[in-house]
C-alpha positions in Angstrom: -14.2 125.5 1.1 -13.7 124.0 -2.3 -12.2 120.8 -0.9 -15.0 120.4 1.6 -17.3 120.8 -1.3 -15.9 118.3 -3.2 -15.7 115.5 -0.4 -19.3 116.3 0.3 -20.1 115.6 -3.7 -18.0 112.7 -3.5 -19.6 111.2 -0.4 -23.0 112.0 -1.9 -22.2 110.1 -5.0 -20.9 107.4 -3.0 -24.1 106.6 -1.3 -26.1 103.6 -2.6 -28.6 104.3 -5.5 -31.7 103.5 -3.2 -31.0 106.2 -1.1 -30.7 108.9 -3.8 -33.9 107.4 -5.7 -36.3 108.8 -3.0 -35.4 112.4 -3.1 -35.2 112.4 -6.8 -38.7 110.9 -7.0 -40.0 113.4 -4.7 -38.5 116.6 -6.4 -39.9 115.0 -9.8 -43.5 114.6 -8.2 -43.3 118.2 -7.1 -42.4 119.5 -10.4 -45.2 117.2 -12.2 -47.6 118.5 -9.8 -46.8 122.2 -10.6 -47.0 121.6 -14.1 -50.3 120.1 -14.1 -51.5 123.0 -11.4 -50.3 125.5 -14.3 -51.7 123.6 -17.3 -55.3 122.7 -15.4 -55.4 125.7 -13.2 -56.8 123.2 -10.6 -55.0 122.6 -7.4 -57.2 119.3 -6.1 -56.1 117.7 -9.6 -52.4 118.7 -9.1 -52.4 117.5 -5.8 -53.9 114.0 -6.7 -51.5 113.7 -9.3 -48.7 114.3 -6.9 -49.8 111.8 -4.4 -50.2 109.2 -7.2 -46.5 109.6 -8.2 -45.3 109.5 -4.6 -47.4 106.3 -3.9 -45.9 104.6 -7.2 -42.4 105.7 -6.0 -43.0 104.3 -2.4 -44.0 101.0 -4.0 -41.2 100.9 -6.2 -38.9 101.7 -3.5 -40.2 98.7 -1.2 -40.0 96.1 -3.7 -36.3 97.1 -4.9 -35.3 96.9 -1.1 -37.0 93.5 -0.8 -35.4 91.9 -3.9 -31.8 93.6 -2.9 -32.0 91.8 0.5 -32.9 88.4 -0.9 -30.2 88.7 -3.6 -27.6 89.8 -0.9 -28.6 86.8 1.2 -27.8 84.4 -1.5 -24.7 85.8 -2.3 -23.6 86.0 1.3 -23.9 82.2 1.8 -22.5 80.2 -1.4 -23.2 76.5 -2.0 -19.8 74.5 -1.5 -21.4 71.2 -1.8 -21.0 70.9 -5.7 -17.1 72.0 -5.6 -16.7 69.2 -2.8 -18.5 66.4 -4.3 -16.6 67.2 -7.5 -13.1 67.1 -5.9 -13.9 63.9 -3.8 -15.1 62.1 -7.2 -11.9 63.0 -8.8 -9.7 62.1 -6.0 -8.1 65.6 -5.7 -7.1 67.4 -2.5 -8.3 71.0 -2.5 -9.3 73.4 0.3 -11.0 77.1 0.0 -10.1 80.1 2.2 -11.6 83.5 2.6 -10.2 86.8 2.8 -10.2 86.6 6.7 -8.1 83.1 6.1 -11.0 81.0 7.3 -11.4 77.5 5.8 -14.7 77.5 3.9 -14.6 74.4 2.0 -12.4 71.2 1.7 -12.4 67.6 0.1 -12.0 64.4 1.8 -8.5 63.7 0.4 -7.2 67.1 2.0 -8.5 65.8 5.5 -6.6 62.5 5.0 -3.4 64.3 4.4 -3.9 67.0 7.1 -5.7 65.7 9.9 -8.2 68.1 11.6 -8.7 70.1 8.5 -6.0 72.9 9.2 -6.5 76.3 7.3 -3.8 76.9 4.8 -1.2 78.3 5.2 -1.1 77.0 8.6 -0.8 73.1 7.5 2.0 72.1 10.0 4.1 73.3 12.8 6.9 74.1 10.3 7.3 77.7 10.5 9.5 77.9 7.3 6.7 75.9 5.5 4.0 78.2 6.9 5.9 81.2 5.6 6.3 79.8 2.2 2.6 79.1 2.1 1.5 82.5 3.4 3.9 84.1 0.8 2.3 82.1 -2.0 -1.3 83.2 -0.9 -0.1 86.8 -1.0 1.0 86.2 -4.5 -2.4 84.8 -5.3 -4.5 87.9 -3.6 -2.1 90.1 -5.7 -1.3 88.4 -9.1 -3.9 85.7 -9.1 -1.6 82.6 -8.7 1.1 81.3 -6.5 3.1 77.8 -6.2 5.1 76.2 -3.4 6.7 72.8 -4.6 7.9 69.8 -2.7 5.9 70.4 0.6 6.7 67.3 2.7 3.9 65.5 4.1 5.0 62.1 5.8 6.0 59.7 3.1 4.6 62.4 0.3 5.9 65.1 -1.5 3.2 67.8 -2.5 3.0 70.6 -4.9 0.6 73.4 -3.8 -0.9 75.6 -6.6 -2.8 78.7 -5.0 -5.4 80.8 -7.1 -7.5 83.4 -6.5 -11.3 82.4 -7.7 -15.1 83.4 -6.7 -17.5 85.9 -8.2 -15.7 88.9 -6.3 -12.5 87.0 -6.4 -12.7 87.1 -2.5 -11.5 83.1 -2.0 -8.2 81.5 -2.5 -8.3 77.9 -3.9 -5.5 75.6 -2.9 -4.9 72.4 -4.9 -2.2 69.7 -3.6 -0.8 67.3 -6.2 1.5 64.6 -5.0 5.1 64.1 -6.7 6.1 60.8 -8.2 9.2 60.0 -6.7 11.9 58.3 -9.1 11.9 54.3 -8.5 15.2 52.8 -9.6 13.3 49.2 -9.3 10.4 50.3 -11.5 12.8 51.8 -13.9 14.7 48.5 -14.3 11.7 46.4 -14.4 10.5 48.6 -17.1 13.5 48.0 -19.0 14.1 44.5 -18.9 10.3 43.7 -20.3 10.9 46.3 -22.9 13.3 46.9 -26.0 16.4 47.2 -23.8 15.9 43.7 -22.2 15.6 42.4 -25.6 18.9 44.0 -26.9 20.7 42.5 -23.9 19.3 39.3 -24.6 20.7 39.4 -28.1 23.9 40.6 -26.7 24.0 37.2 -24.7 23.2 39.0 -21.5 20.7 37.3 -19.3 19.2 39.7 -16.8 16.6 39.1 -13.8 15.4 41.5 -11.3 14.9 39.8 -7.8 13.3 41.3 -4.5 15.1 41.3 -1.0 13.5 37.9 -0.4 14.9 35.9 -3.5 11.9 35.9 -5.8 12.1 37.0 -9.2 10.1 40.2 -10.2 11.0 40.6 -13.9 13.4 38.9 -16.3 14.3 39.4 -20.0 13.4 37.1 -22.6 16.9 35.6 -23.0 16.7 34.4 -19.3 13.2 33.1 -19.7 14.1 31.2 -22.7 16.8 29.5 -20.9 15.6 29.1 -17.6 12.0 28.0 -18.6 11.9 27.2 -22.2 9.6 29.7 -23.3 10.2 33.6 -23.8 6.6 33.9 -22.6 6.7 31.8 -19.6 5.6 33.5 -16.4 8.1 33.1 -13.6 7.0 36.3 -11.7 7.2 35.4 -7.9 9.0 32.2 -8.2 12.4 31.4 -6.3 15.2 32.3 -8.4 17.7 30.1 -6.5 15.3 27.1 -7.9 16.4 27.7 -11.4 20.0 27.5 -10.7 22.2 25.0 -9.6 25.8 24.6 -8.7 28.2 21.7 -9.4 30.8 20.0 -7.2 33.3 22.4 -8.4 31.4 25.5 -7.5 30.2 26.3 -10.9 27.0 28.2 -11.7 24.6 26.7 -14.1 21.0 26.7 -15.3 18.9 24.0 -13.5 17.0 23.2 -16.8 20.3 22.9 -19.0 21.3 19.8 -16.6 24.6 18.5 -17.5 24.7 20.1 -20.7 24.6 23.5 -20.1 27.5 26.2 -20.0 28.9 27.6 -16.8 27.6 31.1 -15.8 29.3 34.2 -14.7 26.9 36.2 -12.1 27.1 40.0 -11.6 25.4 41.6 -8.9 23.7 45.2 -9.4 22.2 46.5 -5.8 19.3 48.8 -6.6 18.8 49.9 -2.9 21.5 50.7 -0.5 22.6 47.9 2.0 21.4 47.9 5.3 23.8 49.6 7.9 26.1 47.5 10.0 25.3 47.1 13.5 26.8 45.3 16.7 29.9 44.5 15.0 28.1 42.8 12.0 28.7 43.1 8.4 26.2 45.1 6.1 23.8 42.7 4.6 22.2 43.2 1.3 18.3 43.0 1.8 16.9 45.1 -1.2 16.1 44.6 -4.6 18.9 43.7 -6.8 19.7 43.1 -10.7 21.6 39.9 -11.7 23.4 39.9 -14.9 24.2 36.2 -16.1 26.7 35.4 -19.1 28.2 32.5 -20.5 31.9 31.8 -19.0 34.4 32.7 -21.8 36.5 29.9 -23.3 39.6 29.5 -21.0 38.0 31.9 -18.0 36.9 31.0 -14.7 38.4 27.5 -14.5 36.5 26.2 -17.7 38.6 24.0 -20.0 37.9 23.1 -23.6 36.4 19.8 -22.4 33.4 21.7 -20.8 32.6 22.9 -24.2 32.9 19.6 -25.8 30.6 18.2 -23.4 28.1 21.2 -24.0 28.4 20.2 -27.7 28.0 16.5 -27.0 25.0 17.2 -24.7 23.1 18.9 -27.9 23.4 15.6 -30.0 20.4 13.6 -30.3 22.3 9.8 -30.0 23.7 8.7 -26.6 27.4 9.8 -26.2 29.7 9.6 -23.1 33.7 10.2 -22.5 35.6 8.2 -20.2 39.4 8.8 -19.0 42.3 6.2 -19.2 41.3 4.5 -15.7 37.7 3.9 -17.2 36.2 6.5 -15.0 33.2 8.1 -16.7 33.3 11.9 -16.9 30.3 12.8 -19.1 27.2 11.3 -20.4 24.4 13.1 -22.2 20.8 12.6 -22.0 20.3 10.3 -25.0 23.2 7.9 -23.4 21.4 8.1 -19.9 17.9 7.3 -21.4 19.4 4.4 -23.5 21.2 2.8 -20.6 18.4 3.4 -18.1 20.4 5.8 -15.9 18.2 7.9 -13.5 18.7 11.9 -13.4 21.8 12.5 -11.2 22.8 8.9 -11.1 25.9 8.9 -13.1 27.9 5.6 -13.0 31.2 5.7 -12.2 32.6 3.1 -14.6 30.8 2.1 -18.1 30.9 -1.5 -16.7 28.3 -0.4 -14.0 25.8 0.0 -16.9 26.1 -3.9 -18.0 25.3 -7.2 -16.7 28.0 -9.1 -14.7 29.2 -11.3 -17.3 29.9 -8.3 -19.7 31.8 -6.2 -17.1 35.0 -7.6 -17.9 34.9 -7.1 -21.6 33.8 -3.7 -21.5 36.7 -2.8 -19.1 39.2 -4.3 -21.1 37.8 -2.4 -24.2 38.0 0.9 -22.7 41.3 0.4 -21.5 42.6 -1.0 -24.9 40.9 2.1 -26.8 42.4 4.5 -24.2 46.1 3.7 -24.4 46.3 2.6 -28.0 46.2 4.6 -31.3 42.8 6.5 -32.4 40.4 3.8 -33.6 36.9 2.7 -33.1 34.8 -0.4 -32.7 32.1 -2.0 -31.1 31.2 -4.8 -28.8 27.7 -6.5 -28.1 26.7 -6.0 -24.3 23.7 -6.5 -22.3 22.4 -3.7 -20.2 21.3 -4.4 -16.4 17.9 -2.8 -17.4 17.6 -4.8 -20.7 19.4 -8.2 -19.8 17.7 -10.2 -22.7 18.2 -7.8 -25.9 22.2 -7.3 -26.6 23.0 -3.9 -27.9 25.8 -2.5 -29.6 28.3 -0.3 -27.6 30.7 1.7 -29.8 34.2 2.9 -28.6 36.4 5.5 -29.9 39.8 6.4 -28.7 40.2 10.4 -28.5 43.1 12.7 -27.9 43.8 16.3 -27.1 40.7 16.6 -24.8 42.6 16.7 -21.6 41.3 13.9 -19.2 39.1 12.2 -21.8 40.6 9.2 -23.7 37.8 7.3 -25.0 34.4 8.2 -26.4 31.4 6.0 -25.9 28.3 5.6 -28.0 25.0 4.0 -27.1 21.9 3.7 -29.3 18.7 4.1 -27.5 16.8 1.2 -29.2 14.1 1.2 -26.7 11.2 2.2 -29.4 13.1 -0.4 -31.8 12.8 -3.1 -29.1 9.1 -2.0 -28.5 8.1 -2.2 -32.1 9.8 -5.5 -32.1 7.8 -7.0 -29.1 4.8 -5.8 -30.8 5.5 -7.4 -34.0 6.2 -10.8 -32.1 3.1 -10.2 -30.2 1.0 -9.7 -33.2 2.6 -12.7 -34.9 2.1 -14.9 -31.7 -1.6 -13.7 -31.7 -2.1 -14.4 -35.2 -0.7 -17.9 -34.7 -2.9 -18.3 -31.8 -5.7 -17.0 -33.6 -5.5 -19.7 -36.5 -4.8 -22.6 -34.2 -8.2 -21.5 -32.2 -10.2 -21.3 -35.5 -8.8 -24.8 -36.4 -9.4 -26.5 -32.9 -12.9 -24.6 -33.0 -13.9 -26.2 -36.1 -13.0 -29.5 -35.4 -14.5 -29.2 -31.9 -17.6 -28.1 -33.6 -17.9 -31.4 -35.7 -17.7 -33.2 -32.6 -20.3 -31.1 -30.8 -22.7 -31.4 -33.7 -22.8 -35.3 -33.5 -23.0 -35.0 -29.8 -26.0 -32.6 -29.9 -27.5 -34.3 -32.7 -27.6 -37.7 -31.2 -29.0 -36.0 -27.8 -31.7 -34.8 -29.8 -32.4 -38.1 -31.5 -32.5 -39.7 -28.1 -34.9 -37.1 -26.6 -37.3 -37.9 -29.4 -37.7 -41.4 -28.2 -37.8 -40.1 -24.4 -40.5 -38.0 -22.3 -40.0 -36.2 -19.4 -40.2 -38.3 -16.6 -38.3 -41.2 -18.0 -35.1 -42.3 -16.0 -32.8 -41.3 -19.0 -34.5 -37.9 -19.9 -32.6 -35.8 -17.2 -29.3 -37.4 -18.2 -29.7 -36.8 -22.0 -30.7 -33.2 -21.3 -27.9 -32.7 -19.1 -25.3 -33.9 -21.7 -27.0 -31.7 -24.6 -26.8 -28.8 -21.8 -23.1 -29.3 -21.3 -22.5 -29.5 -25.1 -24.3 -26.1 -25.7 -22.0 -24.9 -23.2 -19.0 -26.1 -25.1 -20.5 -24.8 -28.1 -20.3 -21.3 -26.5 -16.8 -21.7 -25.9 -16.0 -22.6 -29.3 -17.7 -19.4 -30.5 -15.4 -17.4 -28.3 -12.4 -19.1 -29.8 -13.8 -18.1 -33.1 -14.6 -14.6 -31.7 -11.1 -14.4 -30.7 -9.6 -15.5 -33.9 -11.9 -13.3 -35.7 -13.8 -16.3 -37.6 -17.1 -16.2 -36.1 -20.5 -15.7 -38.1 -21.5 -12.2 -37.9 -25.0 -10.5 -38.9 -24.2 -7.0 -39.2 -26.8 -4.1 -39.3 -26.9 -0.6 -39.2 -27.8 0.6 -35.8 -27.2 3.1 -33.0 -25.1 2.2 -30.1 -27.4 4.0 -27.4 -30.0 1.4 -28.5 -28.0 -1.5 -27.9 -26.7 -0.2 -24.4 -30.6 0.4 -23.6 -31.6 -3.0 -24.4 -28.8 -4.4 -22.4 -29.2 -2.2 -19.5 -32.0 -4.1 -17.6 -29.7 -7.6 -18.0 -26.8 -5.5 -16.6 -28.6 -4.1 -13.7 -29.4 -8.0 -12.5 -25.8 -8.9 -13.2 -24.0 -6.1 -11.4 -26.0 -6.6 -8.1 -26.9 -4.1 -5.6 -23.5 -3.0 -4.7 -22.8 -1.5 -8.2 -24.4 1.7 -9.4 -24.9 1.6 -13.0 -24.5 5.2 -14.8 -25.5 5.5 -18.6 -25.1 9.0 -20.7 -25.0 9.1 -24.2 -23.9 12.1 -26.5 -25.8 14.1 -29.1 -25.7 13.4 -32.8 -23.9 10.3 -32.7 -23.2 8.4 -36.2 -24.7 4.9 -36.9 -22.3 1.9 -36.9 -22.4 -1.4 -38.8 -22.0 -4.1 -36.4 -23.9 -7.4 -35.2 -26.1 -6.3 -32.4 -25.9 -9.6 -30.6 -22.2 -9.5 -30.5 -22.1 -5.8 -29.2 -24.4 -7.1 -26.4 -22.0 -9.6 -25.7 -19.2 -7.2 -25.8 -21.0 -4.8 -23.4 -21.7 -7.8 -21.1 -18.4 -9.3 -20.6 -16.7 -5.9 -20.0 -19.5 -5.3 -17.4 -18.6 -8.4 -15.7 -15.2 -7.8 -15.6 -15.9 -4.5 -13.9 -18.0 -5.9 -11.5 -15.5 -8.5 -10.3 -12.9 -5.5 -10.1 -15.1 -3.8 -7.5 -15.7 -6.5 -4.6 -16.8 -3.5 -2.1 -19.1 -2.1 -4.7 -18.5 1.0 -6.9 -20.1 2.6 -10.1 -20.1 1.2 -13.6 -20.3 4.0 -16.3 -21.1 3.4 -19.6 -21.1 6.4 -22.0 -21.5 6.7 -26.0 -20.2 9.8 -27.5 -19.0 10.9 -31.2 -15.2 11.3 -32.1 -14.6 13.5 -35.4 -11.8 13.2 -37.6 -10.2 16.2 -36.1 -10.0 14.7 -32.7 -8.8 11.4 -34.0 -5.6 13.5 -35.6 -5.0 15.2 -32.2 -5.1 11.7 -30.4 -1.9 10.8 -32.5 -2.8 7.1 -32.7 -0.7 5.1 -35.0 -2.9 2.0 -34.8 -6.3 3.9 -35.7 -6.8 5.7 -39.1 -8.4 8.9 -39.4 -12.1 9.1 -39.7 -15.1 9.7 -37.7 -16.0 7.3 -34.9 -18.9 6.6 -32.4 -17.4 5.6 -29.2 -18.3 3.5 -26.4 -16.6 3.9 -22.8 -17.1 1.2 -20.3 -15.3 2.7 -17.0 -15.3 1.4 -13.4 -14.1 2.8 -10.1 -12.4 -0.8 -9.0 -8.8 -1.9 -8.2 -7.5 -0.9 -11.4 -5.1 -2.9 -13.5 -1.4 -3.2 -12.9 0.8 -1.9 -15.6 2.6 -5.1 -16.3 -0.8 -7.0 -16.7 -2.4 -4.2 -19.0 -0.3 -5.4 -21.8 -1.5 -8.9 -21.6 -5.3 -8.5 -21.0 -6.4 -9.2 -24.3 -4.3 -12.1 -24.8 -6.2 -15.7 -25.0 -6.4 -17.8 -22.0 -4.8 -15.1 -19.5 -6.8 -14.5 -16.8 -6.3 -13.0 -13.1 -9.0 -14.9 -11.6 -8.9 -17.8 -9.5 -8.4 -21.3 -10.8 -11.5 -22.5 -12.2 -13.2 -19.2 -12.2 -12.5 -17.8 -15.3 -11.4 -19.2 -18.9 -9.3 -16.3 -20.1 -11.1 -15.9 -23.2 -13.7 -12.9 -21.9 -11.5 -10.0 -23.2 -10.0 -11.9 -25.9 -13.5 -12.6 -27.4 -14.2 -8.8 -26.8 -11.2 -7.9 -28.9 -11.9 -10.2 -31.6 -15.5 -9.0 -32.1 -14.5 -5.4 -32.1 -11.9 -6.0 -34.7 -14.1 -8.2 -36.8 -16.6 -5.3 -36.8 -13.8 -3.0 -38.0 -13.4 -1.2 -34.7 -10.6 -0.6 -32.2 -10.6 -1.2 -28.5 -7.9 0.5 -26.0 -7.7 -0.1 -22.3 -6.6 2.7 -20.0 -6.1 2.2 -16.1 -4.5 3.7 -13.0 -4.0 1.1 -10.0 -6.3 1.6 -7.5 -8.4 4.3 -9.5 -10.2 1.8 -11.8 -10.1 0.8 -15.4 -11.7 2.1 -18.7 -12.2 0.1 -22.1 -12.8 2.5 -25.2 -14.4 1.0 -28.1 -14.1 3.0 -31.5 -16.7 2.0 -34.4 -16.6 3.7 -37.8 -19.4 5.7 -38.5 -21.5 4.0 -41.4 -21.5 6.2 -44.6 -23.3 5.2 -47.6 -25.2 2.2 -48.5 -22.7 0.3 -50.7 -22.6 -2.4 -48.1 -25.4 -5.2 -48.5 -27.7 -5.1 -45.6 -29.1 -8.4 -44.2 -32.7 -9.0 -45.7 -35.3 -9.7 -42.9 -37.0 -13.2 -43.4 -40.2 -13.2 -44.9 -43.5 -13.9 -42.8 -44.2 -17.3 -44.6 -40.9 -19.0 -43.7 -41.2 -18.3 -40.1 -43.5 -21.5 -39.6 -42.8 -24.5 -37.1 -43.7 -26.9 -39.5 -40.2 -28.9 -40.4 -41.5 -31.9 -42.2 -40.7 -32.2 -45.9 -40.4 -34.4 -48.9 -37.7 -34.8 -51.6 -34.4 -36.2 -52.1 -31.4 -34.6 -50.4 -27.6 -35.3 -51.2 -25.7 -34.9 -48.1 -21.8 -34.5 -48.3 -19.7 -34.8 -45.3 -16.5 -36.1 -44.7 -17.0 -36.5 -40.9 -18.7 -39.9 -40.4 -20.2 -39.1 -37.1 -21.7 -35.9 -38.7 -22.9 -37.4 -41.6 -24.3 -40.1 -39.5 -26.6 -37.9 -37.3 -27.5 -35.5 -40.1 -28.7 -38.4 -42.1 -30.9 -39.8 -39.6 -32.0 -36.2 -38.7 -33.2 -35.7 -42.4 -34.7 -39.0 -42.7 -36.8 -38.8 -39.6 -38.2 -35.4 -41.1 -39.6 -37.5 -44.3 -36.7 -36.7 -46.6 -34.8 -39.5 -48.6 -31.2 -39.0 -48.1 -28.2 -39.8 -50.1 -24.7 -39.6 -48.7 -21.0 -39.0 -50.0 -17.8 -38.8 -48.3 -16.2 -36.0 -50.3 -16.8 -33.8 -53.4 -16.0 -36.4 -56.1 -18.5 -38.8 -54.8 -20.9 -36.1 -54.5 -20.8 -35.5 -58.2 -20.9 -38.8 -59.0 -24.1 -39.2 -57.2 -25.2 -36.2 -59.2 -24.1 -37.9 -62.3 -26.0 -41.0 -61.7 -29.2 -39.3 -62.8 -31.5 -39.5 -59.9 -33.1 -36.2 -59.5 -31.9 -34.2 -56.2 -33.8 -31.7 -54.9 -31.3 -30.2 -52.2 -27.7 -30.4 -51.8 -26.3 -30.1 -48.2 -22.5 -30.2 -48.3 -19.6 -29.4 -45.6 -17.3 -26.5 -46.8 -13.8 -28.1 -45.7 -13.2 -31.4 -47.4 -10.3 -33.5 -48.6 -9.8 -33.9 -52.3 -12.6 -31.7 -53.4 -14.0 -29.4 -51.0 -17.6 -28.3 -51.0 -17.5 -25.0 -53.1 -15.4 -26.7 -56.0 -18.1 -29.4 -56.1 -21.1 -27.0 -56.2 -19.2 -24.9 -59.0 -19.2 -28.1 -61.0 -22.6 -29.1 -60.1 -24.3 -25.7 -61.0 -23.2 -26.6 -64.9 -25.7 -29.6 -65.1 -28.0 -28.5 -62.3 -28.4 -24.9 -62.3 -31.1 -24.3 -60.2 -30.0 -26.8 -57.5 -30.6 -25.5 -54.1 -27.4 -25.7 -52.0 -26.8 -25.5 -48.2 -23.5 -25.1 -46.8 -22.7 -26.0 -43.2 -19.3 -25.6 -41.6 -17.3 -24.9 -38.3 -15.8 -21.9 -39.7 -17.3 -18.4 -39.9 -19.7 -17.4 -42.6 -18.0 -14.3 -43.6 -14.7 -16.0 -43.7 -15.9 -18.8 -46.2 -17.9 -16.4 -48.2 -14.7 -14.3 -49.3 -13.6 -17.7 -50.7 -17.1 -19.1 -52.2 -18.1 -17.1 -55.2 -21.4 -18.9 -55.4 -24.6 -17.1 -55.6 -27.9 -18.4 -54.1 -26.3 -20.8 -51.1 -27.4 -21.1 -47.8 -25.3 -21.4 -44.6 -25.7 -23.6 -41.5 -22.8 -23.0 -38.9 -22.0 -25.8 -36.6 -22.8 -27.1 -34.0 -26.4 -27.4 -34.8 -29.4 -29.5 -33.5 -31.5 -31.8 -35.2 -34.4 -29.1 -35.5 -32.1 -26.2 -36.7 -31.0 -28.7 -39.7 -34.5 -29.3 -40.5 -35.3 -25.8 -40.7 -32.5 -24.9 -42.8 -33.1 -27.7 -45.1 -36.9 -26.6 -45.3 -35.9 -22.9 -45.7 -33.1 -23.8 -48.4 -35.8 -25.9 -50.6 -38.0 -22.6 -50.5 -35.4 -21.0 -52.6 -36.2 -22.9 -55.7 -37.5 -21.3 -58.4 -41.1 -22.1 -59.1 -41.8 -24.2 -62.2 -45.0 -23.3 -64.3 
């Protein structure tokens, strides 16, 4: 009975709180109503009070039941989207199962590894694996955690962790983690690029990891340094065999070391088991492999002491070779091959093969004599086949104790020395030609002065329409053309008269662009571009225009089918000049002018001669050969530098570097005053004309006389001083500069003692700048030859205007 009552009590207490609340509230209401009736002695009041309590209790019960149902519904359907999104974002493979073993949530990664989203533990058909996972699940329900390691899934191995979770701990969370498989290839690769690889290199071991296809995957610094020349070289993916070579004796060498390297010993370490043989074939090594290379030790592997002597000789900077007693060449280093003009891999059989036929017998006899005689050394003069015009010294020395080697040969690479000699010879020749051209131009200018002057005098007596007028005009026109040729000669010899100004190169290019468009024609397109912040230069604008025109015309002729002419200006800083490593151009700031075309280009054998005078590639009668030489002279006289660059078939470029003008220490040309620019050339006064050339003196005397001057003449400076000392008043002295006995500057220097205010007008066929360097006389004017009658009259008028005003 007691047991039954206890069970009923437990069942009663086990009932939900909502079922116990109604009886308790009903009892409380009756007791409260009884108390009210007892206190108030009113049945209606007690009944109303009890009924109110019952209504309140009913409302509370209904609200609680409604709230409990909503909470139960929320707890019965949990939201798994957050857990799933978090797992997918972290690339995790998870699954969640309930107590019934149903899969309630899984990530995308789980679906990729296990197709169809099976519910753990029944992931595969493997019964043993399923049992292991079920045991882990039971452990998780019991202890909270379970684990299975190394679950196979295709090529993967997975570790499975199971844990109990949820608010009521009524779910299992399955986590699947891939296990990293050990890789010998990755380990070796990591070792080679790390500290272990460096230590192997210090021990003299070169290590390379290659794949089954023979391409480099990794290498230590020792191999990179010797195979590629730099420790930080990137040769990953390149063919390993391309870095190696095998000689005719089967020895292995590094390809970069050519004939001077040591033979190597190769050790192979397979990192993957070889493929199994099949069909009677031998197994093939098709997997990655670690290659270890070390230098062959002395005396091992068939290497003799001669190999190490060859290695030593290959490191020396001067040319050395060895021959045996029969005269056969055994070895030659790079410097010897370069000096002898031997191509890579073209080792000669005998030393005599390197020299011209006339010297072969002498070389063979010398080699034989030094090979069999006592150890001695000596030199013989030979001419190489690639340089038959320049004899060089071939040194020979007998050696012993080196096996087959019996004679050591030495050849000095004098190509640089020969190049410098040729440059000096070329400079000397150009200087001599320049002096000759300047002298010829001076004499020619005197002749042209007489011709042009007489033409002007005759034209004064003829009018257009006369029978002789056109002929005289033609003679004068041709004389002016000849005068242009003399100006080219003076420009080449750097003796022409320049009028330098401070200017900007883009302004000069803009001024000459319209002329260039007419000269180039319709088939050639002109492109002009200018850099920013260009420094000003000091040069003659007219001469710079001539430079641009000459280069543009040459470019047009090099593009018979049409093309593009590009003119570019840009600044070149001093740092850039240092990077150019130009031995000719000093370091400084320059403004550059580049004229390039897309024409035929200049052959290399002609490129070195293009600035020489009278050298031209044009047809006979179509060029004087002074165009580029004139350009060269103008640029050099302006203090600049010009270089030519060309590739056959890809056009040519001429780059002019003019130094940036800095400071105002150079005297700038003063512009002429407005009153001087008048057309009236008639004048009065006495002019002393000193000229040693009779024809020039005669035409100048007639020209000045026709302009109203009284003219006194003298043949040289001494006669000129005698005329000055005669006592007659002289208003203007006109003198040639270069004369026999006493030249013009010496005469004027003495004349200034007695006539300090005497105006002086020098005339000469030489350049004004060249003459002013030797003329230390102030307040003198200059008239370059050849000149016309009108130019002489204007120069005399302007010189007379220099006289000081007398009060």
